[in-house]
C-alpha positions as a printed Julia matrix, in Angstrom:
125×3 Matrix{Float64}:
 112.64  -182.58  -60.87
 112.56  -180.14  -63.74
 112.65  -176.44  -62.73
 113.25  -175.22  -66.21
 111.66  -171.59  -66.0
 113.44  -170.88  -62.08
 116.46  -171.99  -64.24
 116.16  -169.55  -67.13
 115.76  -166.86  -64.11
 118.77  -168.0   -62.08
 120.77  -167.6   -65.69
 119.32  -164.37  -66.89
 119.78  -162.77  -63.32
 124.02  -164.15  -63.6
 124.08  -162.69  -66.94
 122.82  -159.33  -66.2
 124.79  -158.95  -62.65
 128.05  -160.06  -64.69
 127.16  -157.47  -67.44
 126.98  -154.87  -64.52
 130.49  -156.04  -63.68
 129.26  -158.48  -60.4
 130.48  -161.92  -59.9
 128.83  -164.21  -57.63
 131.14  -167.3   -57.92
 134.01  -168.07  -55.7
 133.1   -164.81  -53.51
 135.65  -164.85  -50.47
 133.93  -164.03  -46.93
 134.65  -160.2   -46.91
 132.97  -160.07  -50.48
 130.42  -162.65  -50.1
 129.07  -160.48  -46.91
 129.39  -157.28  -48.76
 127.1   -158.55  -51.54
 124.44  -160.46  -48.77
 124.27  -156.42  -47.4
 123.59  -154.78  -51.1
 121.21  -157.23  -51.95
 119.24  -156.64  -48.53
 119.4   -153.2   -48.51
 118.57  -153.13  -52.15
 115.25  -155.46  -51.62
 114.16  -153.14  -48.68
 114.33  -150.13  -51.01
 112.05  -152.63  -53.45
 109.59  -153.06  -50.41
 109.53  -149.62  -49.62
 108.82  -148.75  -53.21
 105.8   -151.79  -53.68
 104.86  -150.1   -50.12
 104.37  -147.03  -52.01
 102.04  -148.29  -54.87
  99.49  -148.8   -52.23
  97.56  -146.2   -50.12
  99.04  -146.7   -47.02
  98.77  -143.14  -45.64
  95.19  -143.08  -43.81
  95.57  -139.06  -43.38
  95.84  -138.69  -47.32
  92.73  -138.26  -49.58
  94.46  -138.77  -52.7
  96.37  -141.63  -53.06
  95.12  -144.34  -55.16
  96.35  -148.78  -55.45
  99.19  -148.76  -58.4
  98.25  -152.64  -59.26
 100.63  -152.09  -61.98
 104.01  -150.51  -59.98
 103.17  -152.63  -57.42
 103.93  -155.85  -60.25
 107.05  -154.04  -61.27
 108.26  -154.18  -57.58
 107.54  -157.68  -56.84
 109.93  -158.38  -60.13
 112.27  -155.9   -59.11
 112.48  -158.06  -55.43
 113.31  -161.32  -57.11
 115.62  -159.6   -59.07
 117.38  -158.8   -56.08
 116.43  -161.91  -54.12
 118.1   -164.18  -56.69
 121.32  -162.38  -57.02
 121.52  -163.16  -53.14
 120.67  -166.57  -53.72
 123.56  -166.51  -55.96
 126.04  -164.92  -53.34
 125.39  -167.71  -50.86
 125.91  -170.15  -53.6
 123.07  -171.42  -54.4
 121.4   -172.77  -57.56
 117.43  -172.82  -58.68
 117.55  -176.78  -57.85
 118.67  -175.48  -54.01
 116.19  -172.72  -53.57
 113.48  -174.97  -55.25
 114.26  -177.68  -52.73
 114.9   -175.33  -49.99
 111.69  -173.72  -50.69
 109.53  -177.43  -50.53
 111.57  -178.39  -47.53
 110.88  -175.04  -45.59
 106.68  -174.99  -46.63
 106.43  -178.75  -45.24
 108.03  -177.18  -41.72
 105.51  -174.21  -42.1
 102.59  -176.93  -42.47
 104.12  -178.63  -39.45
 103.95  -175.62  -37.55
  99.92  -175.15  -38.28
  99.31  -178.13  -37.26
 100.5   -178.37  -34.02
  98.99  -175.02  -33.47
 102.76  -173.02  -33.65
 102.49  -172.19  -30.01
 106.22  -172.63  -29.58
 109.21  -171.63  -31.56
 111.45  -174.64  -32.13
 114.52  -173.02  -33.46
 115.66  -176.58  -34.61
 112.85  -177.37  -37.04
 114.07  -175.8   -39.94
 117.71  -176.38  -39.39
 117.93  -179.24  -41.99
 116.91  -177.21  -44.55
């Protein structure tokens, strides 16, 4: 199965990270831990910026939905999410395969009513 577009994003992100001075290949455990935390924190900030794009303050009347900024924040999240995947040694193909497998699990959960958490149902992914 081809993932040309996802491969392209992964390649572009690798080039950008390396331009910034971040090399995600062959990280030792300490560096890997550092970058997982860095990228997770960056994504939290981008999520906060996404939240600020929508009128979430029910007490404030001046707010408007900034859909264009929301779209930019989603793309920013992709930048950091791809970087995080790369830190964890995942390729575009790995992400695609894992997504397909996890999607199956999610559908199975819905079919079963998802009344009980099975901590082992996605260990194989």
